[in-house]
MARLUM-293441 format. One record per residue: residue in one letter; x, y, z of N, C-alpha, C in turn. Coordinates in steps of 0.02 Angstrom, whole numbers, plus 50000, padded with zeros to 5 digits. Example, Ala and Ser with C-alpha at 12.3 -4.5 7.8 and 13.67 -1.06 7.14 Angstrom:
2
A506604971650390506154977550390506604983550390/S506424988850354506844994750357506455000250394/
***
This chain:
103
M527005459454894527175461254826526655466254800/S526895471654772526435476754747526145474754679/A525625478154660525315476954594525815478254538/Y526275482854549526775484354498527265478554490/E527455475554545527935469954543527645463854508/R526985463254508526665457454475526595458354400/L526735464354375526675465554303527225461854264/A527045459554206527535456654159527915462554127/P528485461054095528835466554059528345470054011/L528405476554008527915480553971527925479153896/R527315478453870527195477753798526555481553784/P526455483653722525855487453706525205484153728/E525155477553722524535474153741524415474053816/L524895476253856524805476253929524595483153956/G524425487753911524225494453933523675494353986/A523155490453974522595490054021522815486954087/A523255482054085523495478854147523905483754188/V524295487954155524685493054190524215498054224/Q523685499954189523205504554219522845501354279/R522675494954273522355491554329522825491154389/A523465489954377523955489754432523995496554467/A523975501954428524005508654458523385509854501/V522805507954476522185508854515522215504654578/E522455498454573522515494054631522975497154684/E523525500054661523985503254708523665509354741/Q523265513054703522925518854732522435516754787/R522135511054780521645508654829521955506354894/T522615505954897522935503554958523025509055010/G522725514954998522765520355047523445523755045/V523645525654987524315528354976524385535554999/D525015537555010525165544555025525215548554960/A525345554854966525355559354907525875557154856/E526465555054878526995553054831526795546754793/R526515541854828526295535654795525705536954749/E525285541654767524725543554723524995546454658/L525505550654662525815553454602526125547854559/I526455543154591526745537554555526195533654519/A525645532354554525085528554524524815532354463/Q524745538854468524505542754412524975542354352/M525635542554366526115542154311526115535154281/V526055530054322526015523154297525395522354253/W524835525054275524225524654236524335527854167/G524695533454166524845536854103525265532554057/I525735528954085526145524454044525695518954014/G525235516454054524765511454028524365514153971/E524145520453977523765523553924524185524253860/R524805526253868525245526853809525375520053778/L525485514953820525595508153793524995505953752/A524405506953779523795504753745523715508253678/G523985514253671523925518053610524455516653557/I524925512253573525455510753525525195506053471/D525295507953409525105503753352525725499753333/T525725493353348526315489253335526455488253261/E525965489953219526065489453147526335495953117/A526365501153156526595507753132527355507653123/P527615511753078528335512253069528655514753134/P529235512153152529565514053215529645521653223/A529785525153170529885532453176529255535853201/S528665533253184528045536453206527915535253281/L528265530553311528175528953381528675532753426/Q529135536153396529685539253434529425543853490/H528955548253474528715552953524528415549253584/A527985544353572527665540653627528185536953668/L528685533953635529195530353672529635534953713/V529805540653686530205545553724529815547953785/Q529165549353776528755551553832528715546153886/M528645539853865528625534453915529285533853951/A529835534853916530495534453948530575540054000/V530365545953983530395551554030529955550154091/E529355547854078528895546254133529175540654177/A529475535654146529765530154185530335532654229/G530735537154202531275540154243530995544054301/E530455547854290530145551554344529845546954397/I529555541354375529295536454421529855533454463/L530405531954431530975529154466531235533954520/L531285540254503531515545154552531015545954609/A530365546054593529855546654645529865540554691/A529955534654663529995528654704530605528854749/G531155531554724531745532254765531625536954824/R531225542154814531055546654869530625543054921/V530145539054897529715535254943530135530454984/L530605527154951531025522254986531595525455025/A531715531855011532285535455042532935531655031/D533025529254969533605525154954533885526954884/P534325532054881534605534054816534985528354782/A535285523854820535645518254790535165513754752/W534555512954777534055508854743533905511654675/V533845518254670533705521554606534255519954556/L534875520554577535435518954532535435511654512/D535315507154559535295500054544534755498454492/E534155501354502533605500054456533745503054387/A534025509054386534185512254322534715508154285/N535215505754320535725501654289535435495054262/E534985492054300534665485854278534265487054214/A533895492554213533505494154153533955495254093/L534505498654102534965499754046535275493154022/R535445488654069535705482154049535195478254009/E534565478554030534035475053994533935477953924/L533975484553919533905487653854534465485753807/G535055485053835535635483253795535715475753785/G535285471853817535325464653809535915461653848/V536185465553895536755463253935536495461054003/R536675455154023536455452754090537045451354133/
***
């Protein structure tokens, strides 16, 4: 199980844990693609840590949109590593179901 798989669902207070998972994955002797994924994951952790949960939702829009874009890029990069386009679609569909509260 990778460090990413051990993470709980993302919340602002888990920013540091996300960054630690990225560093742990980098230490496993990764290839260039996995290194890029780790860097993007670290960036998501940084954005999470910077979210002010007391701020009005509209003020968080830019950070949340950036995290969504980065998450999509991570998903595509992971699909390249796995050489499994069907996995990318399955994961994307699962994420959309979770966002919509549909299981």
